[in-house]
VMD Tcl script that draws the C-alpha trace (Angstrom):
set ca {
  {-27.72 114.30 -22.87}
  {-27.22 111.87 -25.32}
  {-24.73 109.93 -23.41}
  {-25.12 106.07 -23.96}
  {-24.76 103.56 -21.16}
  {-21.60 101.74 -21.02}
  {-21.87 98.19 -22.11}
  {-22.37 95.84 -19.35}
  {-20.29 92.84 -19.17}
  {-22.05 89.48 -19.61}
  {-21.96 87.31 -16.58}
  {-20.17 84.07 -17.38}
  {-21.92 80.87 -16.59}
  {-20.22 79.06 -13.62}
  {-17.76 76.35 -14.98}
  {-18.51 72.79 -13.79}
  {-16.08 71.19 -11.30}
  {-13.04 69.45 -12.75}
  {-14.48 66.01 -11.81}
  {-17.49 66.58 -14.27}
  {-15.50 67.75 -17.29}
  {-15.09 64.86 -19.75}
  {-13.63 64.91 -23.02}
  {-15.56 64.33 -25.98}
  {-13.41 61.37 -27.03}
  {-14.27 59.63 -23.66}
  {-17.82 60.28 -24.23}
  {-17.69 58.91 -27.70}
  {-16.15 55.83 -26.73}
  {-18.68 55.30 -24.06}
  {-21.59 55.89 -26.54}
  {-19.97 53.39 -29.07}
  {-19.49 50.72 -26.30}
  {-23.17 50.82 -25.33}
  {-25.00 51.83 -28.53}
  {-25.32 48.19 -29.55}
  {-27.21 47.40 -26.45}
  {-30.14 49.77 -27.02}
  {-32.39 47.27 -28.43}
  {-31.14 44.29 -26.47}
  {-33.28 45.50 -23.20}
  {-32.97 42.77 -20.59}
  {-30.55 40.69 -22.42}
  {-27.49 42.59 -21.53}
  {-24.82 40.44 -19.85}
  {-24.23 41.20 -16.24}
  {-20.42 41.85 -16.94}
  {-21.31 44.90 -19.33}
  {-23.34 46.53 -16.77}
  {-20.63 46.43 -14.38}
  {-22.37 44.37 -11.68}
  {-21.45 40.93 -10.66}
  {-24.00 38.05 -10.79}
  {-24.23 36.68 -7.32}
  {-26.07 33.38 -8.57}
  {-23.07 32.64 -11.11}
  {-20.38 32.72 -8.39}
  {-22.13 31.40 -5.26}
  {-25.70 30.07 -4.21}
  {-25.26 32.10 -1.08}
  {-26.55 35.57 -0.68}
  {-24.55 36.25 2.55}
  {-20.71 35.96 2.45}
  {-18.99 33.52 4.91}
  {-17.15 36.57 6.69}
  {-20.46 38.23 7.30}
  {-22.10 34.93 8.43}
  {-19.06 34.34 10.75}
  {-19.36 37.67 12.27}
  {-23.29 37.30 12.88}
  {-22.67 34.11 14.62}
  {-19.90 35.33 16.81}
  {-22.16 38.08 18.04}
  {-25.00 35.99 18.62}
  {-23.22 33.12 20.30}
  {-20.91 35.79 22.13}
  {-23.75 37.62 23.55}
  {-25.59 34.45 24.65}
  {-22.42 33.24 26.56}
  {-22.10 36.59 28.29}
  {-25.71 36.52 29.20}
  {-25.41 33.19 30.76}
  {-22.39 34.16 32.63}
  {-24.04 37.26 33.95}
  {-26.98 35.43 35.05}
  {-24.97 32.84 36.62}
  {-22.83 35.12 38.56}
  {-25.58 37.29 39.95}
  {-26.32 37.02 43.36}
  {-30.02 35.92 43.17}
  {-30.17 34.04 46.45}
  {-33.57 34.65 47.99}
  {-33.69 37.07 51.20}
  {-33.50 34.85 54.34}
  {-36.67 35.46 56.44}
  {-35.92 36.92 59.89}
  {-37.82 35.20 62.58}
  {-38.82 37.54 65.27}
  {-40.46 36.30 68.41}
  {-44.23 36.29 68.06}
  {-45.85 39.29 69.57}
  {-48.68 38.82 71.69}
  {-51.98 40.66 71.55}
  {-51.61 42.30 75.01}
  {-48.31 43.91 74.05}
  {-49.66 45.86 70.95}
  {-52.67 47.37 73.10}
}
mol new
graphics top color blue
foreach p $ca { graphics top sphere $p radius 0.5 }
foreach p [lrange $ca 0 end-1] q [lrange $ca 1 end] { graphics top cylinder $p $q radius 0.2 }
display resetview
């Protein structure tokens, strides 16, 4: 019984999804683009990092559309609350006057 076992097939490593596959050329271009910034920590302009600087464009941190929406919601809800309170029937209940009962009737 000197039979040798059949060779096992090696399991292949799973291939990465198509979105993760990058060509070496694209990777090298990105490395060259950012290689000069390695020693300039903290001094890199905002345009290179891909983020816009809010202070350069506008001194406001909240955009006008968001501010208008916030005001619309706050003022609108206040107006609706005023209208709701004004239209509620909050008249105090009228007191019904009953004829006074004498002590003799209760006994």
